[in-house]
A tleap script that builds the chain and sets N, CA, C and O, in Angstrom:
source leaprc.protein.ff14SB
mol = sequence {
  NMET SER GLY ARG ASN ARG ARG THR HIE LEU
  ARG ALA LYS THR ARG THR ARG ASP PRO MET
  GLN GLU TYR ASP ARG LEU PRO PRO GLU LEU
  ARG ALA TRP LEU ALA ARG ALA ALA LEU PRO
  TRP ARG PRO GLY SER VAL ARG GLN VAL PHE
  ALA ARG ALA LEU ALA ARG THR GLY ASP ARG
  ALA ARG ALA LEU ALA GLU LEU ASP ALA ALA
  GLU ARG ARG LEU VAL ALA ARG ASP ALA ALA
  ALA ILE TRP GLY VAL ASP HIE PRO ALA ALA
  ARG GLY VAL GLN ILE ASP VAL ALA HIE GLY
  ALA GLY ARG CGLY
}
set mol.1.N position { 11.836 -45.175 -36.240 }
set mol.1.CA position { 12.085 -45.441 -37.544 }
set mol.1.C position { 11.046 -46.626 -38.037 }
set mol.1.O position { 10.903 -47.669 -37.398 }
set mol.2.N position { 10.379 -46.343 -39.191 }
set mol.2.CA position { 9.506 -47.501 -39.510 }
set mol.2.C position { 10.368 -48.500 -40.241 }
set mol.2.O position { 11.420 -48.153 -40.778 }
set mol.3.N position { 9.947 -49.672 -40.261 }
set mol.3.CA position { 10.682 -50.715 -40.672 }
set mol.3.C position { 10.804 -50.626 -42.156 }
set mol.3.O position { 11.739 -51.210 -42.704 }
set mol.4.N position { 9.976 -49.973 -42.821 }
set mol.4.CA position { 9.865 -49.586 -44.400 }
set mol.4.C position { 11.157 -49.073 -44.668 }
set mol.4.O position { 11.933 -49.478 -45.534 }
set mol.5.N position { 11.353 -48.037 -43.762 }
set mol.5.CA position { 12.626 -46.892 -44.106 }
set mol.5.C position { 13.869 -47.571 -43.674 }
set mol.5.O position { 14.935 -47.164 -44.136 }
set mol.6.N position { 13.853 -48.580 -42.823 }
set mol.6.CA position { 15.139 -49.000 -42.143 }
set mol.6.C position { 15.912 -49.793 -43.098 }
set mol.6.O position { 15.309 -50.780 -43.521 }
set mol.7.N position { 17.031 -49.619 -43.518 }
set mol.7.CA position { 17.710 -50.267 -44.761 }
set mol.7.C position { 19.073 -50.868 -44.235 }
set mol.7.O position { 20.139 -50.668 -44.817 }
set mol.8.N position { 18.945 -51.637 -43.062 }
set mol.8.CA position { 20.099 -52.189 -42.298 }
set mol.8.C position { 19.643 -53.577 -41.939 }
set mol.8.O position { 18.477 -53.788 -41.604 }
set mol.9.N position { 20.785 -54.768 -42.024 }
set mol.9.CA position { 20.599 -55.670 -41.391 }
set mol.9.C position { 20.707 -55.999 -39.987 }
set mol.9.O position { 20.711 -57.141 -39.529 }
set mol.10.N position { 20.809 -54.756 -39.239 }
set mol.10.CA position { 20.947 -54.957 -37.651 }
set mol.10.C position { 19.194 -55.376 -37.299 }
set mol.10.O position { 18.248 -54.820 -37.857 }
set mol.11.N position { 19.089 -56.291 -36.427 }
set mol.11.CA position { 17.951 -56.964 -36.059 }
set mol.11.C position { 16.988 -55.951 -35.019 }
set mol.11.O position { 17.367 -55.540 -33.922 }
set mol.12.N position { 15.563 -55.643 -35.698 }
set mol.12.CA position { 15.041 -54.766 -34.996 }
set mol.12.C position { 14.132 -55.675 -33.993 }
set mol.12.O position { 13.594 -56.718 -34.363 }
set mol.13.N position { 14.039 -55.186 -32.780 }
set mol.13.CA position { 13.526 -55.742 -31.407 }
set mol.13.C position { 12.510 -54.634 -30.900 }
set mol.13.O position { 12.651 -53.411 -30.913 }
set mol.14.N position { 11.473 -55.381 -30.462 }
set mol.14.CA position { 10.547 -54.708 -29.705 }
set mol.14.C position { 11.370 -54.062 -28.333 }
set mol.14.O position { 12.332 -54.648 -27.836 }
set mol.15.N position { 10.898 -52.919 -27.871 }
set mol.15.CA position { 11.809 -52.411 -26.734 }
set mol.15.C position { 11.070 -52.711 -25.333 }
set mol.15.O position { 9.925 -52.374 -25.031 }
set mol.16.N position { 11.979 -53.409 -24.569 }
set mol.16.CA position { 11.313 -53.707 -23.308 }
set mol.16.C position { 11.964 -52.925 -22.232 }
set mol.16.O position { 11.630 -53.051 -21.054 }
set mol.17.N position { 12.803 -52.196 -22.594 }
set mol.17.CA position { 13.649 -51.192 -21.600 }
set mol.17.C position { 13.668 -49.737 -22.144 }
set mol.17.O position { 13.624 -49.497 -23.351 }
set mol.18.N position { 13.727 -48.914 -21.316 }
set mol.18.CA position { 14.001 -47.618 -21.909 }
set mol.18.C position { 15.359 -47.528 -22.512 }
set mol.18.O position { 16.365 -47.781 -21.849 }
set mol.19.N position { 15.395 -47.205 -23.643 }
set mol.19.CA position { 16.987 -47.017 -24.240 }
set mol.19.C position { 17.929 -45.986 -23.817 }
set mol.19.O position { 19.146 -46.173 -23.797 }
set mol.20.N position { 17.310 -44.804 -23.452 }
set mol.20.CA position { 18.227 -43.721 -22.766 }
set mol.20.C position { 18.804 -44.357 -21.455 }
set mol.20.O position { 20.008 -44.264 -21.215 }
set mol.21.N position { 17.970 -44.984 -20.634 }
set mol.21.CA position { 18.400 -45.402 -19.478 }
set mol.21.C position { 19.617 -46.485 -19.701 }
set mol.21.O position { 20.617 -46.461 -18.984 }
set mol.22.N position { 19.420 -47.530 -20.866 }
set mol.22.CA position { 20.358 -48.236 -21.002 }
set mol.22.C position { 21.745 -47.736 -21.683 }
set mol.22.O position { 22.822 -48.311 -21.529 }
set mol.23.N position { 21.550 -46.629 -22.420 }
set mol.23.CA position { 22.664 -45.661 -22.980 }
set mol.23.C position { 23.370 -45.028 -21.752 }
set mol.23.O position { 24.599 -45.022 -21.677 }
set mol.24.N position { 22.570 -44.490 -20.781 }
set mol.24.CA position { 23.109 -43.944 -19.546 }
set mol.24.C position { 23.950 -44.705 -18.603 }
set mol.24.O position { 24.799 -44.237 -17.844 }
set mol.25.N position { 23.563 -46.089 -18.766 }
set mol.25.CA position { 24.337 -46.963 -17.940 }
set mol.25.C position { 25.657 -47.636 -18.398 }
set mol.25.O position { 26.392 -48.320 -17.685 }
set mol.26.N position { 25.863 -47.284 -19.900 }
set mol.26.CA position { 26.979 -47.725 -20.712 }
set mol.26.C position { 28.328 -47.076 -19.940 }
set mol.26.O position { 28.166 -45.964 -19.437 }
set mol.27.N position { 29.399 -47.590 -19.843 }
set mol.27.CA position { 30.793 -46.775 -19.560 }
set mol.27.C position { 30.860 -45.913 -20.602 }
set mol.27.O position { 30.357 -46.029 -21.719 }
set mol.28.N position { 31.718 -44.778 -20.017 }
set mol.28.CA position { 31.814 -43.556 -20.965 }
set mol.28.C position { 32.407 -43.992 -22.293 }
set mol.28.O position { 32.064 -43.361 -23.293 }
set mol.29.N position { 33.346 -45.105 -22.425 }
set mol.29.CA position { 33.964 -45.250 -23.751 }
set mol.29.C position { 32.940 -45.873 -24.690 }
set mol.29.O position { 32.961 -45.721 -25.911 }
set mol.30.N position { 32.115 -46.531 -24.070 }
set mol.30.CA position { 30.971 -47.165 -25.045 }
set mol.30.C position { 29.860 -46.112 -25.226 }
set mol.30.O position { 29.176 -46.187 -26.247 }
set mol.31.N position { 29.671 -45.350 -24.522 }
set mol.31.CA position { 28.774 -44.186 -24.931 }
set mol.31.C position { 29.236 -43.383 -26.004 }
set mol.31.O position { 28.550 -43.121 -26.992 }
set mol.32.N position { 30.576 -42.933 -25.785 }
set mol.32.CA position { 31.232 -42.131 -26.799 }
set mol.32.C position { 31.531 -42.911 -28.108 }
set mol.32.O position { 31.593 -42.236 -29.135 }
set mol.33.N position { 31.734 -44.315 -28.198 }
set mol.33.CA position { 31.612 -45.052 -29.580 }
set mol.33.C position { 30.285 -44.974 -30.036 }
set mol.33.O position { 30.064 -44.622 -31.195 }
set mol.34.N position { 29.210 -45.314 -29.119 }
set mol.34.CA position { 27.994 -45.440 -29.724 }
set mol.34.C position { 27.511 -44.107 -30.329 }
set mol.34.O position { 26.921 -44.080 -31.409 }
set mol.35.N position { 27.761 -43.065 -29.649 }
set mol.35.CA position { 27.635 -41.404 -30.219 }
set mol.35.C position { 27.907 -41.153 -31.621 }
set mol.35.O position { 27.386 -40.328 -32.371 }
set mol.36.N position { 28.937 -42.126 -31.872 }
set mol.36.CA position { 29.489 -41.711 -33.277 }
set mol.36.C position { 29.438 -42.890 -34.228 }
set mol.36.O position { 29.948 -42.908 -35.348 }
set mol.37.N position { 28.864 -43.723 -33.737 }
set mol.37.CA position { 28.385 -45.064 -34.691 }
set mol.37.C position { 27.724 -44.803 -35.879 }
set mol.37.O position { 26.835 -43.951 -35.851 }
set mol.38.N position { 27.995 -45.393 -36.966 }
set mol.38.CA position { 27.300 -45.136 -38.265 }
set mol.38.C position { 25.759 -45.821 -38.406 }
set mol.38.O position { 24.839 -45.386 -39.097 }
set mol.39.N position { 25.754 -46.909 -37.625 }
set mol.39.CA position { 24.582 -47.723 -37.611 }
set mol.39.C position { 23.711 -47.329 -36.160 }
set mol.39.O position { 24.238 -46.624 -35.300 }
set mol.40.N position { 22.338 -47.868 -36.011 }
set mol.40.CA position { 21.640 -47.703 -35.091 }
set mol.40.C position { 21.685 -48.660 -34.146 }
set mol.40.O position { 20.734 -49.433 -34.037 }
set mol.41.N position { 22.708 -48.751 -33.382 }
set mol.41.CA position { 22.950 -49.854 -32.498 }
set mol.41.C position { 21.921 -49.525 -31.400 }
set mol.41.O position { 21.307 -48.489 -31.148 }
set mol.42.N position { 21.934 -50.902 -30.754 }
set mol.42.CA position { 20.956 -50.588 -29.344 }
set mol.42.C position { 22.062 -50.942 -28.333 }
set mol.42.O position { 22.861 -51.878 -28.376 }
set mol.43.N position { 21.915 -49.958 -27.398 }
set mol.43.CA position { 22.996 -49.851 -26.220 }
set mol.43.C position { 23.380 -51.199 -25.697 }
set mol.43.O position { 24.571 -51.433 -25.491 }
set mol.44.N position { 22.246 -52.317 -25.411 }
set mol.44.CA position { 22.613 -53.615 -25.150 }
set mol.44.C position { 23.344 -54.379 -25.902 }
set mol.44.O position { 24.131 -55.193 -25.420 }
set mol.45.N position { 23.146 -54.184 -27.366 }
set mol.45.CA position { 24.126 -54.798 -28.286 }
set mol.45.C position { 25.506 -54.651 -28.292 }
set mol.45.O position { 26.308 -55.564 -28.490 }
set mol.46.N position { 25.821 -53.263 -28.028 }
set mol.46.CA position { 27.113 -52.521 -27.771 }
set mol.46.C position { 27.741 -53.318 -26.567 }
set mol.46.O position { 28.785 -53.967 -26.626 }
set mol.47.N position { 27.027 -53.181 -25.594 }
set mol.47.CA position { 27.412 -53.822 -24.335 }
set mol.47.C position { 27.890 -55.164 -24.465 }
set mol.47.O position { 29.013 -55.436 -24.040 }
set mol.48.N position { 27.018 -56.221 -25.117 }
set mol.48.CA position { 27.246 -57.426 -25.343 }
set mol.48.C position { 28.358 -57.544 -26.291 }
set mol.48.O position { 29.308 -58.215 -25.889 }
set mol.49.N position { 28.449 -56.997 -27.552 }
set mol.49.CA position { 29.665 -57.288 -28.477 }
set mol.49.C position { 31.018 -56.726 -27.580 }
set mol.49.O position { 31.978 -57.496 -27.539 }
set mol.50.N position { 31.092 -55.884 -27.119 }
set mol.50.CA position { 32.344 -55.297 -26.400 }
set mol.50.C position { 32.662 -56.479 -25.073 }
set mol.50.O position { 33.779 -56.963 -24.890 }
set mol.51.N position { 31.791 -56.714 -24.468 }
set mol.51.CA position { 31.968 -57.654 -23.292 }
set mol.51.C position { 32.491 -58.791 -23.815 }
set mol.51.O position { 33.450 -59.269 -23.208 }
set mol.52.N position { 31.993 -59.499 -25.058 }
set mol.52.CA position { 32.671 -60.608 -25.720 }
set mol.52.C position { 34.170 -60.329 -26.087 }
set mol.52.O position { 35.169 -60.970 -25.762 }
set mol.53.N position { 34.050 -59.154 -26.883 }
set mol.53.CA position { 35.588 -58.938 -27.448 }
set mol.53.C position { 36.675 -58.449 -26.129 }
set mol.53.O position { 37.898 -58.446 -26.269 }
set mol.54.N position { 36.164 -58.156 -25.200 }
set mol.54.CA position { 37.100 -57.764 -23.985 }
set mol.54.C position { 37.526 -59.116 -23.177 }
set mol.54.O position { 38.565 -59.186 -22.521 }
set mol.55.N position { 36.571 -60.197 -23.314 }
set mol.55.CA position { 36.801 -61.269 -22.579 }
set mol.55.C position { 37.890 -62.119 -23.629 }
set mol.55.O position { 38.745 -62.835 -23.108 }
set mol.56.N position { 37.829 -62.030 -24.745 }
set mol.56.CA position { 38.603 -62.655 -25.714 }
set mol.56.C position { 40.032 -61.991 -25.800 }
set mol.56.O position { 41.030 -62.708 -25.857 }
set mol.57.N position { 40.121 -60.638 -25.809 }
set mol.57.CA position { 41.234 -59.994 -25.861 }
set mol.57.C position { 42.010 -59.528 -24.583 }
set mol.57.O position { 43.231 -59.401 -24.485 }
set mol.58.N position { 41.038 -59.294 -23.599 }
set mol.58.CA position { 41.516 -58.771 -22.335 }
set mol.58.C position { 41.911 -57.362 -22.420 }
set mol.58.O position { 42.316 -56.870 -21.367 }
set mol.59.N position { 41.875 -56.566 -23.525 }
set mol.59.CA position { 42.251 -55.098 -23.475 }
set mol.59.C position { 41.194 -54.435 -24.335 }
set mol.59.O position { 40.676 -54.750 -25.406 }
set mol.60.N position { 41.026 -53.274 -23.397 }
set mol.60.CA position { 39.827 -52.401 -23.817 }
set mol.60.C position { 40.108 -51.692 -25.066 }
set mol.60.O position { 39.171 -51.623 -25.861 }
set mol.61.N position { 41.044 -51.239 -25.336 }
set mol.61.CA position { 41.237 -50.637 -26.851 }
set mol.61.C position { 41.141 -51.758 -28.023 }
set mol.61.O position { 40.633 -51.391 -29.082 }
set mol.62.N position { 41.569 -53.029 -27.914 }
set mol.62.CA position { 41.323 -53.823 -28.652 }
set mol.62.C position { 39.839 -54.174 -28.692 }
set mol.62.O position { 39.320 -54.397 -29.785 }
set mol.63.N position { 39.219 -54.228 -27.717 }
set mol.63.CA position { 37.568 -54.577 -27.722 }
set mol.63.C position { 37.123 -53.555 -28.601 }
set mol.63.O position { 36.584 -53.891 -29.656 }
set mol.64.N position { 37.268 -52.390 -28.327 }
set mol.64.CA position { 36.789 -51.243 -29.051 }
set mol.64.C position { 37.069 -51.273 -30.481 }
set mol.64.O position { 36.290 -50.897 -31.357 }
set mol.65.N position { 38.400 -51.815 -30.676 }
set mol.65.CA position { 38.762 -51.990 -32.385 }
set mol.65.C position { 37.979 -52.953 -32.811 }
set mol.65.O position { 37.650 -52.869 -33.994 }
set mol.66.N position { 37.507 -54.012 -32.092 }
set mol.66.CA position { 36.692 -55.194 -32.447 }
set mol.66.C position { 34.977 -54.651 -32.843 }
set mol.66.O position { 34.194 -55.085 -33.687 }
set mol.67.N position { 34.841 -53.579 -31.875 }
set mol.67.CA position { 33.395 -52.963 -32.053 }
set mol.67.C position { 33.450 -52.257 -33.461 }
set mol.67.O position { 32.464 -52.293 -34.197 }
set mol.68.N position { 34.569 -51.638 -33.815 }
set mol.68.CA position { 34.774 -50.846 -34.962 }
set mol.68.C position { 34.825 -51.889 -36.229 }
set mol.68.O position { 34.233 -51.703 -37.293 }
set mol.69.N position { 35.465 -52.771 -35.981 }
set mol.69.CA position { 35.497 -53.971 -37.174 }
set mol.69.C position { 34.323 -54.475 -37.508 }
set mol.69.O position { 34.024 -54.698 -38.682 }
set mol.70.N position { 33.313 -54.774 -36.217 }
set mol.70.CA position { 32.155 -55.386 -36.607 }
set mol.70.C position { 31.014 -54.389 -37.153 }
set mol.70.O position { 30.012 -54.814 -37.730 }
set mol.71.N position { 31.211 -53.291 -36.962 }
set mol.71.CA position { 30.385 -52.232 -37.619 }
set mol.71.C position { 30.722 -52.026 -39.007 }
set mol.71.O position { 29.782 -51.949 -39.799 }
set mol.72.N position { 32.087 -51.908 -39.504 }
set mol.72.CA position { 32.475 -51.742 -40.961 }
set mol.72.C position { 32.015 -53.203 -41.589 }
set mol.72.O position { 31.613 -53.190 -42.752 }
set mol.73.N position { 32.047 -54.250 -40.997 }
set mol.73.CA position { 31.542 -55.404 -41.684 }
set mol.73.C position { 29.912 -55.523 -41.873 }
set mol.73.O position { 29.429 -56.177 -42.797 }
set mol.74.N position { 29.069 -54.781 -40.848 }
set mol.74.CA position { 27.842 -54.456 -41.153 }
set mol.74.C position { 27.556 -53.473 -42.239 }
set mol.74.O position { 26.604 -53.535 -43.017 }
set mol.75.N position { 28.532 -52.513 -42.201 }
set mol.75.CA position { 28.293 -51.314 -43.391 }
set mol.75.C position { 28.482 -51.860 -44.674 }
set mol.75.O position { 27.768 -51.610 -45.645 }
set mol.76.N position { 29.520 -52.658 -44.659 }
set mol.76.CA position { 29.826 -53.310 -46.018 }
set mol.76.C position { 28.595 -54.187 -46.520 }
set mol.76.O position { 28.062 -54.032 -47.619 }
set mol.77.N position { 28.277 -54.974 -45.726 }
set mol.77.CA position { 27.054 -55.921 -46.055 }
set mol.77.C position { 25.948 -55.082 -46.628 }
set mol.77.O position { 25.505 -55.249 -47.764 }
set mol.78.N position { 25.535 -54.191 -45.801 }
set mol.78.CA position { 24.352 -53.392 -45.960 }
set mol.78.C position { 24.611 -52.695 -47.395 }
set mol.78.O position { 23.731 -52.845 -48.243 }
set mol.79.N position { 25.741 -51.957 -47.716 }
set mol.79.CA position { 26.042 -51.146 -48.913 }
set mol.79.C position { 26.129 -52.321 -50.133 }
set mol.79.O position { 25.743 -52.025 -51.264 }
set mol.80.N position { 26.502 -53.269 -49.925 }
set mol.80.CA position { 26.302 -54.411 -51.024 }
set mol.80.C position { 25.173 -54.808 -51.375 }
set mol.80.O position { 24.884 -55.118 -52.531 }
set mol.81.N position { 24.157 -54.850 -50.082 }
set mol.81.CA position { 22.944 -55.429 -50.590 }
set mol.81.C position { 22.070 -54.201 -51.120 }
set mol.81.O position { 21.267 -54.386 -52.036 }
set mol.82.N position { 22.226 -53.001 -50.562 }
set mol.82.CA position { 21.787 -51.846 -51.046 }
set mol.82.C position { 22.048 -51.154 -52.692 }
set mol.82.O position { 21.191 -50.929 -53.548 }
set mol.83.N position { 23.377 -50.949 -52.752 }
set mol.83.CA position { 23.898 -50.046 -53.709 }
set mol.83.C position { 24.639 -51.256 -54.647 }
set mol.83.O position { 25.066 -50.925 -55.752 }
set mol.84.N position { 24.769 -52.517 -54.237 }
set mol.84.CA position { 25.707 -53.566 -55.179 }
set mol.84.C position { 27.103 -53.528 -54.988 }
set mol.84.O position { 27.700 -52.463 -54.831 }
set mol.85.N position { 27.657 -54.628 -54.992 }
set mol.85.CA position { 29.006 -55.087 -54.595 }
set mol.85.C position { 30.269 -54.089 -55.011 }
set mol.85.O position { 31.354 -54.084 -54.428 }
set mol.86.N position { 29.945 -53.330 -56.024 }
set mol.86.CA position { 30.720 -52.358 -56.670 }
set mol.86.C position { 30.783 -51.025 -55.686 }
set mol.86.O position { 31.739 -50.250 -55.708 }
set mol.87.N position { 29.855 -50.897 -54.987 }
set mol.87.CA position { 30.050 -49.608 -54.020 }
set mol.87.C position { 31.239 -49.654 -53.044 }
set mol.87.O position { 31.488 -50.736 -52.514 }
set mol.88.N position { 32.028 -48.537 -52.746 }
set mol.88.CA position { 33.182 -48.518 -52.323 }
set mol.88.C position { 32.972 -48.973 -50.819 }
set mol.88.O position { 33.979 -49.588 -50.471 }
set mol.89.N position { 32.148 -48.908 -49.919 }
set mol.89.CA position { 31.950 -49.352 -48.734 }
set mol.89.C position { 31.694 -50.792 -48.727 }
set mol.89.O position { 31.938 -51.369 -47.667 }
set mol.90.N position { 31.209 -51.544 -49.791 }
set mol.90.CA position { 30.992 -53.023 -49.804 }
set mol.90.C position { 32.278 -53.751 -50.343 }
set mol.90.O position { 32.203 -54.889 -50.807 }
set mol.91.N position { 33.517 -53.021 -50.262 }
set mol.91.CA position { 34.644 -54.002 -50.536 }
set mol.91.C position { 34.944 -54.944 -49.497 }
set mol.91.O position { 34.894 -54.772 -48.279 }
set mol.92.N position { 35.277 -56.015 -50.185 }
set mol.92.CA position { 35.582 -57.280 -49.330 }
set mol.92.C position { 34.391 -58.242 -48.948 }
set mol.92.O position { 34.558 -59.337 -48.411 }
set mol.93.N position { 33.074 -57.661 -49.316 }
set mol.93.CA position { 31.914 -58.455 -48.878 }
set mol.93.C position { 31.582 -59.470 -49.813 }
set mol.93.O position { 31.615 -59.123 -50.993 }
set mol.94.N position { 31.302 -60.519 -49.586 }
set mol.94.CA position { 31.051 -61.838 -50.451 }
set mol.94.C position { 29.635 -62.363 -49.987 }
set mol.94.O position { 29.440 -63.229 -49.135 }
set mol.95.N position { 28.732 -61.708 -50.675 }
set mol.95.CA position { 27.274 -62.004 -50.503 }
set mol.95.C position { 26.699 -62.011 -51.862 }
set mol.95.O position { 27.145 -61.267 -52.736 }
set mol.96.N position { 25.655 -62.885 -52.081 }
set mol.96.CA position { 24.867 -63.078 -53.389 }
set mol.96.C position { 23.665 -61.972 -53.193 }
set mol.96.O position { 22.605 -62.315 -52.671 }
set mol.97.N position { 23.866 -60.771 -53.592 }
set mol.97.CA position { 23.082 -59.760 -53.606 }
set mol.97.C position { 21.771 -60.048 -54.280 }
set mol.97.O position { 20.670 -59.773 -53.801 }
set mol.98.N position { 22.024 -60.706 -55.593 }
set mol.98.CA position { 20.775 -61.220 -56.493 }
set mol.98.C position { 19.778 -61.954 -55.712 }
set mol.98.O position { 18.561 -61.773 -55.686 }
set mol.99.N position { 20.557 -62.897 -55.019 }
set mol.99.CA position { 19.481 -64.165 -54.316 }
set mol.99.C position { 18.956 -63.667 -52.840 }
set mol.99.O position { 18.114 -64.261 -52.166 }
set mol.100.N position { 19.581 -62.542 -52.508 }
set mol.100.CA position { 19.023 -62.078 -50.964 }
set mol.100.C position { 19.763 -62.723 -49.898 }
set mol.100.O position { 19.361 -62.711 -48.734 }
set mol.101.N position { 20.961 -63.352 -50.313 }
set mol.101.CA position { 21.727 -63.938 -49.420 }
set mol.101.C position { 22.446 -62.821 -48.155 }
set mol.101.O position { 22.672 -61.631 -48.375 }
set mol.102.N position { 22.654 -63.351 -47.162 }
set mol.102.CA position { 23.193 -62.409 -46.338 }
set mol.102.C position { 22.033 -61.401 -45.628 }
set mol.102.O position { 22.401 -60.423 -44.977 }
set mol.103.N position { 20.906 -61.655 -45.771 }
set mol.103.CA position { 19.912 -60.855 -45.219 }
set mol.103.C position { 19.837 -61.674 -43.812 }
set mol.103.O position { 19.818 -62.894 -43.645 }
set mol.104.N position { 19.794 -60.451 -42.698 }
set mol.104.CA position { 19.604 -61.104 -41.288 }
set mol.104.C position { 18.127 -61.162 -40.595 }
set mol.104.O position { 17.986 -61.678 -39.486 }
savepdb mol mol.pdb
quit
């Protein structure tokens, strides 16, 4: 995906590893989550966010719920920046779109 067409706040990084091998190394529950994700997450990012949430909660289901919440926040921030704060997906986001605040 070219940078010009990529409209998300997820950080773009140069690949140093094969993303399919990283995906294949994920546990089945994270592969399933990533397969239905709304944003183009890197497998390493999903693993990292999940590991932090699991360490904090001690529960795999709650850690997956935290992944869902993180994605909802990112989608809301992107929706507010792209379509404005009145977009239904942007509810609850408090960024100054006019001044570019919230850009990552």
